[in-house]
C-alpha positions in Angstrom: 19.3 11.0 4.5 18.1 9.0 7.7 17.9 5.1 8.2 15.2 3.3 9.3 17.3 2.8 12.6 18.3 6.6 12.6 16.1 8.5 15.6 14.5 10.7 13.1 12.7 7.3 11.7 9.9 8.1 14.0 7.9 9.7 12.0 6.1 7.8 8.8 8.8 8.2 6.0 6.9 9.5 2.8 7.1 7.5 -0.5 9.3 10.0 -2.2 11.8 10.1 1.0 11.2 6.2 0.4 12.3 6.0 -3.4 15.2 8.4 -2.6 16.5 6.1 0.1 16.2 3.1 -2.7 17.9 4.9 -4.9 21.0 5.8 -2.3 20.8 1.7 -1.7 21.6 1.2 -5.5 18.2 -0.3 -5.9 16.8 0.1 -9.2 13.1 1.0 -8.8 10.5 1.9 -11.6 7.3 3.5 -10.1 4.0 4.2 -11.6 1.0 6.2 -10.8 -2.7 5.2 -10.7 -5.8 5.9 -9.1 -5.9 4.3 -5.1 -6.2 0.6 -5.3 -7.6 -1.3 -2.1 -7.5 -5.0 -3.1 -6.2 -7.4 -5.4 -9.6 -7.2 -7.6 -8.7 -3.7 -8.1 -5.1 -4.0 -8.9 -6.1 -6.6 -11.3 -8.3 -4.2 -13.2 -6.3 -1.0 -13.6 -2.5 -2.4 -13.5 -2.9 -2.8 -17.6 0.7 -4.2 -19.0 2.7 -4.0 -15.3 4.8 -6.8 -15.7 6.0 -9.0 -12.7 5.0 -10.8 -9.5 2.3 -9.1 -8.0 1.2 -9.3 -4.3 -1.0 -9.8 -1.5 0.4 -8.5 1.6 -1.3 -9.2 5.3 -0.6 -7.6 8.2 -1.6 -10.1 10.9 -0.9 -10.4 14.6 -0.7 -13.3 16.6 -2.2 -14.2 20.0 0.8 -13.4 22.0 0.6 -10.0 20.1 3.7 -10.8 17.7 3.3 -9.3 14.3 3.8 -10.7 11.1 3.7 -9.1 7.6 3.2 -11.9 5.2 3.7 -11.2 1.2 2.6 -13.7 -1.0 1.5 -14.2 -4.6 -1.8 -12.5 -5.4 -3.8 -15.4 -6.2 -2.3 -17.6 -3.3 -5.0 -18.6 -1.1 -3.7 -18.1 2.6 -5.6 -19.9 5.4 -4.8 -18.8 8.8 -5.8 -21.8 10.9 -3.0 -23.6 9.3 -0.3 -20.6 8.3 0.2 -20.4 12.4 1.8 -24.0 12.4 4.1 -22.9 9.3 5.2 -19.7 11.3 5.3 -21.5 14.8 3.3 -18.8 16.1 0.0 -18.5 18.1 -3.4 -18.3 16.5 -3.3 -15.6 13.7 -5.6 -12.9 13.0 -5.3 -9.4 10.8 -3.6 -6.4 12.6 -6.2 -3.5 13.1 -6.1 -0.2 11.2 -4.5 1.3 14.5 -1.9 -1.4 14.7 -1.0 -1.0 11.1 -0.3 2.6 11.6 1.4 2.5 14.8 3.7 -0.1 13.4 4.4 0.4 9.9 3.0 3.9 9.1 0.5 3.2 6.7 -3.3 2.6 6.3 -4.9 -0.3 4.8 -5.0 -0.6 1.2 -1.2 0.3 1.0 0.3 -3.0 2.9 3.7 -3.2 1.6 7.3 -4.6 3.0 8.2 -1.4 1.9 6.9 0.0 5.3 9.4 -2.0 7.5 11.4 1.3 6.7 8.8 2.6 9.6 9.8 -0.3 11.6 12.7 0.7 13.2 12.4 -1.4 16.3 12.2 -4.2 14.3 8.5 -5.4 15.7 7.1 -7.1 12.3 8.2 -10.2 11.1 8.5 -10.7 7.2 7.2 -14.0 5.8 7.9 -14.0 2.0 6.1 -16.5 -0.8 9.4 -18.6 -1.5 7.7 -18.5 -5.7 7.9 -14.2 -6.0 11.4 -14.4 -5.7 11.4 -16.7 -9.2 9.9 -13.5 -10.8 12.1 -11.0 -12.8 10.7 -8.3 -10.8 8.1 -7.9 -8.0 5.6 -5.0 -7.4 4.4 -3.4 -4.0 3.1 0.1 -2.8 5.5 2.4 -1.9 3.8 3.8 0.7 0.8 4.5 -0.8 -1.5 2.8 -2.5 -1.8 5.4 -5.3 1.6 3.9 -7.0 3.0 0.7 -7.5 7.0 0.1 -7.6 9.0 -2.8 -9.6 12.0 -4.4 -7.9 14.2 -7.3 -8.6 13.6 -9.9 -5.8 17.2 -9.7 -5.0 16.8 -5.9 -4.5 13.7 -6.6 -2.3 16.1 -8.8 -0.2 18.7 -5.8 0.0 15.9 -3.5 1.1 14.9 -5.7 3.8 18.6 -6.0 5.1 19.0 -2.6 5.1 16.1 -2.3 7.7 17.3 -4.7 9.6 14.6 -7.2 8.7 15.7 -10.6 8.0 12.9 -12.1 5.8 11.6 -15.6 6.2 11.3 -17.0 3.0 8.5 -20.0 3.1 7.6 -22.5 0.4 3.8 -21.6 0.4 2.9 -24.4 -2.3 1.0 -27.8 -1.1 
């Protein structure tokens, strides 16, 4: 199995390859299939009894073309005008679908920190809401918005380390 830093990692990973690699890393993941979800509202309506922390994942770029993946609790309001100061970045805006595909190998609606397997050059900086790490499990799309994968927060951090991405843990509480 190739790792994200392997030369063969330039082709976007499939959900199956990602889930197999999680298992190789010793990361227990539970994945459920469901209709494609495009928004937090879709997720809330269709998740049923799926336990754990649920997320909003924002793919952003700043005025200097630095890329950010900001992962917060699903109900968290994020003010991009003040977030740039917290991150020490230039003015932030949403990254385009083309940039999302080019850097994370995914389409809008499937944004997830698990897509960092598709960023072997580590061009995307990951920022995680500190409150998410208090949950027993956290839920993410495994490169497709037609599935949800639950991981322990410690396993999410283990995964990010394995991809070569050092997460920035940020307290979004006022």
